[in-house]
N, C-alpha and C positions, 0 to 999 in steps of 0.2 A: 504493500500500500504506500502511495506517495504521502510523505509527511507534510510537505509544504508546497503550496501553489502560490506563484507570484503573478500578479496581473499588472501590466504596464500599459496605460493608455497613452497613445502617441498622437501628437499633432504638430507637425512642422518644427521639430526640435532635433534635426538629424545630428548635428555636431555634438550637442549635449548628450543625446541618446547613445551615440557611439562611445563617448567617454564613460557613460554609465555601464554599457555592456562590456567595455574593456575591464571594468572592475568586477562585474557580476559573473561573466562567463567562466573564468577560472575557478569560481567557487562551486559550480554546479556539480551535482552527483545524482545517483539514482533515486535519492529521496526527495528530489526537487523537480518541479515542472514550472515552466515559465510561458506565459501567454502575452505577446505584445500585440496590442490592438491598434492598427493604423486607422485612425478615424477619418477615412475618406481622402487622405493625401495621395494614396497610391505610390508610396515611397518604396520603390522596388530595390533601392540600395540596401534596405534592411534584410532582403531575402538571403543575403550571404550567411545569415545567422540561423537559417531555418532548419539546419541539421540538429541543432542543440536546443532550440526553443521554437514554439509554435507562433508563426506570424499570421495574423488574420487581417486582411485588407477589407475594410468596409467599403461598399460601393460608393457611398457618399457620406459627407460629414453629418453625423448623427448627434454629436455632443459628447462631452466627457462621461456623463452618467450612462449613456447607452454603451459606450466603449467599455466602461468598467463592468457593467452588467453582462456584456458578452463574454468577457474573460471569466467572471465569477461563475457563470452558468456552465462554461466548458471545464472548469477546474475540478479536480478529483481529490485534492489533498486534505489531510486532517485539519490543517490550518491554512488560512488564506491571508496573504500579505499584498499590499499595494505599494508600488513605487512609481512616483511621477517621472515622466520621461526626461524632464529637465533637471532632476535632482541627482544626487549621488548616494552611494552607500559606502561603508567602510569595507576593507578587505577581509574582515572577519564576520560580516553580517550573517551569512548563511550558517557558518559554524556555530555562532552563539545562539541563533534562533533554533537550530536543530537540537542543540544541547538542552535548551529550555523545553522544547516539545517532548524530549525524552524524559524530562523531570516532572512535568506538570500535565494536568488534564483540565486546567482552568479555561474559562471562556475566552479571555483575552491575554495576550502576551504583550506587555508594554515595554517600550524602549526609550532611551534618551536620544536627543538629536542636537545638532549644532547648526547654527546659521552660517552659510558659506561666506557671507560678506562681512559680518561684524564679529564672527567667531564666538558668539554667545552660545553657551551650552544650556540647553533646556532640559531639566530633569523632572520626571513625573509630570509630563505636560498635561494641561487641562484643555488645550485647544482642540477643535473637532477634526483636525486633519486626519484623513483615513490612514495615512502611512505611519501614524504614531503608534499603532498597535498591529498585532496580527490576531486573526479572529478564528475561533473554532467554527468549523463548517456549519454546525447545527444552529449557531446564533447569528450567522452572517446575514445582515439584511441587504436587499438590493437598493440601488440608488434611484431617486425620483427622476425619471427621464424628462419631465416637464420643466426642470429647473436647470438653467444655464450656469448661474453663479451661486456659489455657496451651497452646493448640493450636499456638502459635508455636514451642514448643520442639521437638516432633518435625518440624515444618516446616523449622526451621533445621537439624536433624540430617540430613534428606534433602538439603538444599542443600550440606552439608559433605562429602557423599560425592563422592569424586573431586576432581580439581584444578580448581576454578572460577577463572576469571580475573576480575579486578575493576578497574573504572575508578572513580576517586574524584573527586567534585566537591567542591572545597574551599570550600564555601559552606553557610550555614544555609538550608535550603529547607523545613523541616518544623517545625511548632509543636505540641508534644505536650501535651495536656491531662491532666496526670498526676493519678491518684487521684481522678477524678471520681466523686462518689457515684452508685452504681448501675451503674458500668461493670464489665466482667468482671474487670478488675484489682482493683477495689475489693472485689467479691464474694469473689475468691480470697484477698485479704489479710485479710479478716475471717472467713474460713472458712465462707462461705455457699455450700454446695453443694446447696441445696434442689432445683435443677434436675437432671435425670438427667445424671450424669457420663459 
């Protein structure tokens, strides 16, 4: 049985995604599966990685939530993790997460992260970013596909329903590329809602 499924929603971040995959690919083993969902870009340069990870090209841009849900529905792992295509992970991300999976049966596995630009380390984060935790399959909600910006907020509200147990990895494993120009967070903060909300 696959222990960990990773879903990477992709939209026009090729150079950053190549950097991410350069760190991720050497860490992969038989316990891990990766789904990279190309949200309508038809970025065929990514196909060089399709021997080791599953690349799914959506026919048209459906939005980040649809891309995430596509990967979640395809996944088979005991736990599901999300990595944004413009962010990075540490070179021990997979090792530490698999260790935690072997130790716990908790609903969520939570990690520390660092901001790529100001180098601020965030421990035991309370923000709703989906990548801040890994989720046991049974409790993993889908994303609201009608929401373009901040779909992580209702996602987190669904997770907060009921008493979810948490296991905490006391290490920085995720590197957040904050406020990248063109990102959904950047669009939201500047009030760009030109895409159907």
